[in-house]
C-alpha positions, 0 to 999 in steps of 0.5 A: 775187243781192243781199242785198236780193233774198235778204231779199225771198225769205226774207220771202216764204217765211216769210210764206206759212208763217205765213199757212197756219195749220192749223184746229182742231177747235173752229172749227166751234163758234166761237160757243160759250164752251167753244171760246173758252176752249179757244183761250185756253188754247192761246194761253196754253200757247204756248211761249216759242220760238213767241213768239220765232219770231213776233217774229223773223217780225215783224222780218223783215216789218218789214225787208221793208217797209223794203226797199219804201220809195223814198226821195227823192234828195238833189236832190229833197230840196233842191228840195222844201225850197227850195220849202217855204221860198219858199212859207213866206216868201211867205205870211208876208210877205203875211199881215204886209202884210195885218195891217199894213194892217188894223191901220192901217184899224181905227186910222183907224176908231176914232181 
């Protein structure tokens, strides 16, 4: 198994574990301010270890997303760069000619 596949398997297992969060007794009274303040206290009481674990999970999720990226090949990159440069040169010449002709036309009308 390649490193890439191992990372995907690990990321998939960790993501399932984090998503399945246990429900609290205060969920039934979600609208009350008492349950909201108790949830805030629970979040504030989290140990740094929990925050570090969440940060590690975030980094593993980022790595999994980077593994999903499909990068263009060198040949595609070069051909697209040439196309962009050609289009840019074409339109700059076109707009330059239009500018010169319109400035001469306005000069003839004014002068």
